[in-house]
N, C-alpha and C positions, 0 to 999 in steps of 0.2 A: 153258472148262475145266470138266470134269465130274469129280467125285470120288465114290468109293464108301465107305461106312462099313464097317469090318471090326472087329468086337469082339475079334478074336484077334490083332491086330498091325498089320501094314502096311496102308495104305489106298491102293488103286489110284486113279489119276487119268488123264485123257486130255486132250489139247489138240486141238480140232477146228477146222478151217478153216471159218469161218462162210459163206464164199462158195460152197464146194463141198461141205461136209459131210464132207470127207475127214479122217481121223485123221492128225494131224501127228506126235504124240508120245504115248507111254504109259509110265508108270512107277508106282512106289509110293512113298509118303511116310510118315514117322512120324506118328502120331496128333496131334502138336502142330501140324500144319498147315504152311502156307507161311510162310517168313520174310519174303519180299517178292515182289511181282509188279509189274513196271513195263515201260514201253516206253522203251528207251534207244537212241538213234541209229537209230530206225526198226525195231528188233528187240525181240521179247518177251524179257525177262530174268526168270527165275524162280529164286529161291533157296529151297532147302528141304532138309530132312533126309531123304535116301533111306532107305527101310526095306525089309528082305528078311525074309520069314518063313522061317526055316531049317527043314529037316526033321530036324535033330539039335540037340544041346545042346553049346555051347562049354564049359560047365562040366563036363559029364560026359565028352565025347569030345575036347575040346581041339583039337589040330592036325588030327586026322582029320576032324572036323566042318568045320573051315575048308577043308581040301583038297577035301572033298566039295562045298562051296559054290562054290569057284573052278572045279572041274572041271565042274560043271553049268552054269556061266555066270551063276549068280546074283550072283556077285561078279566084277567085271571082272578080267581077268588081270593088268593093271598094278597091281592092289591085292593080288596074291597074297602079297607079302612084308610086308603090313601087317595081320596078324591082330589082333583085339582081345585085350587082356590077359585071361587066364583069371581072374586075381585080381580084376580090375575087374568081370568078368562074374559072378563069385561074389558080390561085394558087391552088385551090382544084383539078383541072385536073392534075397539076404537082405531087400532092400527091397521086392521084388515081392510081388504078392498071388496068385501061382500056387499051386495046391494042392500041387504037387511041384516047386518052383523049380529044384532041382539037376538034375532029369532032364527038365524041360520044354524043348521045342524053343526055340532062341534066336531073337530078333528082332535082326538086325544092322542098324546104322544109321551113316551118315556124311553129311557136308554135300555138297551139289551146287550149282554155279552152272550154269544151263542157259540157253542163248541160241538162240532160233528166229528166223531172219530171214525177210523177205518171200518169198524164193526157196525157202523150205522147208529151208534148211540148218540142221542141228542141231549145236550144240557143247555137249558136256557136260564139265565140269571138276569132278572130285571132290577134296576136300581135308579136312583135319582128321583127328582121331583116329577110328579105327573103334571103335565101342562095341557093347554088346549088353545085352539084358534078356530075361527069360523071357517066353514067351507066357502070357497069362492063362488 
């Protein structure tokens, strides 16, 4: 696994097959890192908080921003009906250190359970509440 540092929000990472050098999976996570990485029943199981650097602000643009994220594919369609609370995002902005938190683009995050088996099959299960914070 290789991860990149991004001071403005989500951190990209990749899972590479050591035998072939082929990329098996790529995504982005919240700066807090991985919750766990383990081999379970012969498959790699990774638990993490997925993060998406949004091009818009949930606080400023509300449901229009969420719709844009879903339409672009940044948020899976099955999560379209689970937008983060504007009130919770506003509270996160107040706690954030962004110079203009109310208009700063939002970082959207939610928990993921990822399973990669030896045959290269990938299973992604998202769960928990969708949250946001302003980009620094």
